[in-house]
C-alpha positions in Angstrom: -31.7 -60.2 32.3 -29.4 -57.3 31.9 -30.1 -53.9 30.4 -30.0 -53.7 26.7 -27.6 -50.9 25.7 -26.7 -50.0 22.1 -23.1 -48.8 21.7 -23.1 -45.0 20.9 -20.8 -45.5 18.0 -23.1 -48.0 16.3 -26.1 -45.9 17.2 -24.8 -42.6 15.7 -23.1 -44.0 12.6 -25.3 -46.8 11.5 -28.8 -46.9 13.1 -29.7 -43.2 13.1 -28.8 -42.6 9.5 -30.7 -45.7 8.4 -33.9 -44.9 10.3 -33.9 -41.3 9.0 -32.5 -41.4 5.5 -34.3 -44.5 4.2 -37.9 -43.3 5.1 -37.0 -39.9 3.6 -35.9 -41.5 0.3 -39.1 -43.6 0.2 -41.1 -40.4 0.7 -39.2 -38.8 -2.2 -39.8 -41.7 -4.5 -43.5 -41.9 -3.6 -44.2 -38.2 -4.0 -41.4 -37.0 -6.3 -41.1 -33.8 -4.3 -37.5 -33.2 -3.4 -38.1 -30.9 -0.5 -40.1 -33.5 1.5 -37.0 -35.8 1.9 -34.9 -33.3 3.9 -38.0 -32.3 5.9 -38.8 -35.9 6.8 -35.2 -36.5 7.7 -35.1 -33.5 10.0 -38.3 -34.5 11.8 -37.2 -38.1 12.2 -33.7 -37.0 13.4 -35.2 -34.6 15.9 -37.6 -37.3 17.2 -34.8 -39.9 17.7 -32.5 -37.3 19.4 -35.2 -36.2 21.8 -36.5 -39.7 22.6 -33.1 -41.3 23.1 -31.4 -38.4 24.8 -34.3 -38.3 27.2 -34.0 -42.1 27.8 -30.2 -42.4 28.2 -29.3 -38.9 29.6 -32.5 -37.8 31.3 -32.2 -34.5 29.5 -33.3 -33.4 26.0 -30.7 -32.3 23.5 -30.3 -32.3 19.7 -27.2 -33.6 18.0 -25.4 -32.2 15.0 -27.1 -34.9 13.0 -30.1 -32.6 12.9 -28.2 -30.4 10.5 -25.9 -33.0 8.7 -28.5 -35.7 7.8 -30.9 -33.3 6.0 -28.0 -31.9 4.0 -26.9 -35.4 3.1 -30.4 -36.4 2.0 -30.7 -33.2 -0.1 -27.4 -34.1 -1.8 -28.6 -37.7 -2.4 -32.0 -36.5 -3.8 -30.3 -34.0 -6.2 -27.9 -36.7 -7.3 -30.8 -39.0 -8.0 -32.6 -36.2 -9.9 -29.5 -35.5 -11.9 -29.1 -39.2 -12.8 -32.8 -39.3 -13.8 -32.5 -36.2 -15.9 -29.3 -37.4 -17.6 -30.8 -40.8 -18.4 -34.1 -39.3 -19.6 -32.3 -36.8 -21.9 -30.5 -39.7 -23.6 -33.8 -41.1 -24.9 
């Protein structure tokens, strides 16, 4: 059996955003506290960066996703809040 290696392109553009953004949005929908979503995203992003940089590069480093993904989640949450507010104000 050979070593299982995930392509870095697929890892950074598909897997990391999915495993960090989806749980953060679930937390937002469960608690309805917008500030928890970016915090959860930041923590999960840092954990994945530390674990996988340690596994593949034998050194610990953080990627720029630690800044970008919480900002993306904040924008998504505010968009959802705006849609909810717009729909609720119509009724």
